[in-house]
N, C-alpha and C positions, 0 to 999 in steps of 0.2 A: 549821584557823583558827589563825594564828600570833598573833593580837591578844590572847591572854591567856597567862597564865604556863603554865598546863598545856598549852595548844595548842602554844605555842612550844617548850617542853621536849619535847613528843611528837615535833614535827618535827625538832628538833635530834638526838634520839636515833635516829630511824628513818629519816632522810633517805637513808641509803646501804643500807638493808636490802632493797631490791627486787632480786629475782633474776630476770634477763630469761629469756625462753624459750630452751631448748637449740636448737642449730643442727642441722637436719635437711635433708637433701636429698629431692628428690621420691620417690626409691625407698624411703628409709627411712620417710617419712610414709605412704606406701601400705600399708606393712606393719602400720600401727596399726589398731586396731579403730575402728568409726564413733564411738564414745563418745571414745576417746582423740584421734581426728583433731579432733573439735569442741573438746576441751580444749586441745589444742596450738594450734589456730587462736586460740581465746580469749586464750591465754597470749601469743601473738604480738601481738595487737591491744593488750593491755595493755602489752606492752613498747614498742610504738611510741608509746603514749600517755604514756609515762614515760621518755622519752629523757634521759640523764644531761645535766647541765650541763657543756658543754665550754668551756674557757677559750680566749678569743680574744686576740689582741694588745691590743685595747682594754680588755678585761676584767681582763687582767693588770696594766695600769697602774693601774686603779681599785683592785684589790686590794692592790697594793704601797702605795699612798697610804694607804688606809683601814686596813690592818692596822698600818702603822707609826704613824699617828696615834693610833689607839685604844690600842695597846700602850704608846706613849710616855705618853699621858695618864694611863692606869691606874696607872702607876708613880710619878706625881707625888704628894708628900705635903704641900708647901706649899699654903697657901690662895690659889690663883690661878685666874683665869678660864682655862677650857681651850678651845683652838682647836677648831672644829667642822669638818665635812667636807660639802660639797654635792656630789651626784651628779646630773649632768645628762644628758639624752639624749633621743631620741625614744621614742614609745610602742613596746612590744614589743621592745625591744633588750636586755632582760636586766638593767636596773638594779637592780630589787628583788632578784632572785635572786642576783645577784653580791654585793650588799651583805649579804644575809641569810647566804649561804654563808661569806663572810669573817667576820662577826660570830659565827656558829655555831662556826666553827673557833677564834676567839678565846675564847669561853665554854668550850669543852672544855678548852682549854689552861689557862685561868685557874682553873677548878674543879679540875683535876688539881693544879695548883701549890699550891693551898690546901687539898687534901684534902676539897674540897666543903664546906668551912665558910667562913663570912663573917669574913674577918680583922678587920673593924671592928665585930663584934658585941660587946655589953657582956656579961661574964660573968654567967651566971644568967638571961639573957633568952632567948627564943625565937630560934633561929638561922635567919634567912631569908636566902638568897643567890640573887639573880637578877642576874647580871652584865649581861645584855642585855635590853633591853625594846623590842618592836616595837609601833608604834601607827600606825594609818592616820588621816591627816588628815581630820576631818569634811568632807563635801561643802560645807556652809554653816557654816563654822568661825567660832566666837567663842571668846574667851578662856576662858569657862566651859566650853564644850563640849569644848575641847581638854583642859583639866584633867581633865575627867570621863573622856574617852577614855583618858588616861594612867592614872588611878586605876583604871578598869575593867580594864585589862591585869593589875593585881595583885589585883583583886577586893577592893580597899580600900573600907571603909564610906563611904558617901555620905549626906549629909544635905540635904533641900530647903532648909534654913535656911542653909547655908553660902554666904557671899557670895564674891566673887572673891579678896580677900586670904586667907580661910580656905582656898579651894582651892588657891591658890598655896603656902600653908604646908604643906598636906597632902601636896601633890605633892613638895615639897622633903624632908619627912620620910619619905616613902615610898621615894624614891630613895636616901636615906641608909640607912635601916634595912634595906633589901634589898641593899646594896652594889652597886648598879647603876653600871656603868661606861660603858655606851654606851646612848643612847637614839635609835633610828631612827624618824624621822617620815616615813612613806611618803606619796607623792602630795601633796607640800607645795605644787605648783603649783595646787592646787585653790583656794588664797588668791587673791583678786582685789584688787589694790592700790587700785582706785577705790572700795572699800567701806571705811568706817571701822572696822567690825568686824574685817575682815580685817587692816588695818594694825595694830590693836591686838594681834591674835593673833600676828603676826610679831614685834612687839616683846615680847610674852611669851615667844616661843621664844628670842630672844636673851637674855632675862633668865635663862632656864633655865641658860645657860652659867656662872652664878655658882654653880650647884648641884654642882660638882664632877663632872660628867658630860660625856662626849664626845657633842655633838649630831651626828647624821647625818641630813641632810635630802636626800630623793630625790625628784626631780620631772622633769617633761618640760620640756626647753628653758628652764632657769632663767634664763640671761641675758636672754631676751626676755620673761620672765613678769612683770617689774616688781618682783620680790621684792628685787632689788639696788638698785632706785631708781637713783641716780646713782652706784652703787658703780663703782669703777674698778679695774683690774688693776694690782697693784704688781709690775713686773718683777724688783725686787730680792729681795722675799721670795717671789714666786710666789703671792701671796695676793690676796683681793679685799678692798678697803678700803671701808667704808660711811660715808656722811655722817651727821652728828648727826640723830637722829629728832625729829619734832615731837611724838611720843607718848611718854607715860611708862607704866611698868607699876609700880604699887604705890608710886608717887612717886618712882621712881628712873630717871633717863635713863641709856640705854646708854652705856658708856664706849667708847673706841676699841677696846681689846682685845675687848670684847663683840661688836664688829662685824667680827671677823676670821673668815673661813672659808677653807679650801682648796677650791677649785671644780675638779672634775674632770669631763670630758666622756667618756661612754660612747658612742662613735660607732658607726654602722653600718659594714658592710663597704663598700669601694669597689672599682671594677673598671676602673682607668685605667692604673696603672703595673704593671711586671712583678711588683714586690713585692705590690701589693695583689691581683693575680690569683692569685698564688701563695698568699697567705694565705687567700682565699676557697676555693681549691681544696683546701687543707690541711684547711680546716674541713669541707668537703663529705666529704673522706675519712674524717675522724673520725665524722661522722654516719653515713656509709655502713656503717662497721664495726659499728654498733649494730643495724642493720635485719636482719629475719628473713624474707627473701623467698627461696623455694626455687629460683627461676630466675634470680636476680640474678648477673650476671657481674661479675668484678672490674673497677672504674672505671665502674660503673653511673652514679654521679653525677659523676665527675671527668674522663671522657673525651669526646672529640668536642666538640659544642657544648653539652652539658648544663650545664657551669658557667655559660655565658653565658645560657642560657635560665633557669636557676634564678634567677640574679641579675636578669633582667628581670622575672620574676614576683614577686620579693620585695623588690627594690630594696636587697638586702643586709641586710635586717633579719632578725635570727636567730629572732625569734619567729614572723614570717610564714613563714619557711622551715620551721620546725618544724610549724606548722599545715598547710602545704601537704603536706608529706611524710607526716604522720600520716594525713591523709585519703586521700592517694595510696596508701599502704600498705594501708589498709582496702579500697579499691577493688580493688587489684591481688589481695588474697587473696579477695574476694568473686567476682571475675570469673574466677579462675584464672590471671590473667596472670602473677602471681608475680614481676613485675619493674616497675620505674618506667621509663617511656618518656614522651617528649614528647605523643604523642597521648593517652596516658592522663591525664597531669597537665593538659592543656589542657581536659579535662572536669571539673576540680576547681575550684570556687570557693572562694577564701579568705574565710571569713566572719569578722565581726567578733569581738571578744574576749567574755569572759564578762560577765554582767550586772553592774552596779555600776560599770563604767569610765565615766569622764567625757570624752566627745568633745571637749567645749568646752576642756577643759584639756589636749588633745593626748594623752590616754592611749591612744586608738585611732588608729593611723596611717592615712594614705592607702593604699589597697591597689592596687597596679598590676594593670592587666588584661593578659591575653596580647596581645602586640603583632603576633605573626606566627604562621602555621601551622607545624607540625612540619617541620624540615629533614631532608633526606636527607644522609647522610654524603657529603662532597665530598673532593676530593683536596687542597684548599687548606688550609693551616695554621690551625687555629682559634685565637682570641685567648688561650686558656688555655695555649698550648703555648710552651715555652721551648726554647732551643737549647743543646745540650752539645757536647762536642768530637767526638761521633760522629754529629751530626745532630739533627733534631728529636725531642723526646721529650715526652710529656705530663707536665705537672707534677702530681704527686700528693703526698700526705702521710699521715700517720697521726695 
């Protein structure tokens, strides 16, 4: 759970600690004792359930913008409103994990730079330093509930007698005292702009930009959610400009600077051009290198019609691909097939996400159904094949 200081730090510290199962072929596995065989199969299942986050061309663009914005804002010393970042995209496309990984790397570098001490702490006081805060937007958000969710991340004291101005002041004080440089608000599109409480909550979020912290808002299809209202894209600055708001927070109307965000889209994979097909196949090759199936041949996911089949099953959504392959690998191990094939994957249904996801907010995407039976290999060139000087060659990557 990353929505507390202890949980966030535990994840940041241990996120790369997992050691995948060793690679064994069938002959090596047969030499193991029954107990060791069971333990190795369990280790393989855990490996497939914890596939590493692989960068895609889309996530690299998000990481570049977010890292640059947070690093630049953290270095500012003048009392100015800091520009924020909105990360939009469909459900299960890795928005949260990409943002969290980027901010975790920033936090590690920032703490190392300052020797894990808060550079803004007052001498003689308790030195608390939390460069990054991760908060999930409440499903039915109100200004008070959002303030409480932020304060709960820090474990800050709360009183039932605190009104909204008191809570806002407490949030500002907590962010400052902990030296927080980036505040990530996940699932921001749970806000519904037809509700007055949600409009006030959005105005409160923009007011947080005065607290010398970089706001990172993550949500599903932000441009269509209504969060931007009549916001328009400024081609000159590459930013989204918001119109004046009719709602005030603590008596202060948002200024033009407070209404500025960099909006970046984390898109799914596409399968139309040669470049898009190659990018998808490269990603499959990266995933394939992490799998531990003892009868898997090289190109299991990248040769023949398998890339096109996997795209049809997942619509290019990395989260759905991960779910399909995780369940497929479990079936391959249980059945002794030890390889992923179209007939095996046709029997795997991609189930919806974990509990707590809001389907109405687009957090659970539409899941494609298998559109065709398994194909036999044919002599025609599949769509994921590219031509080189020596003839056709399957596009692969690492």
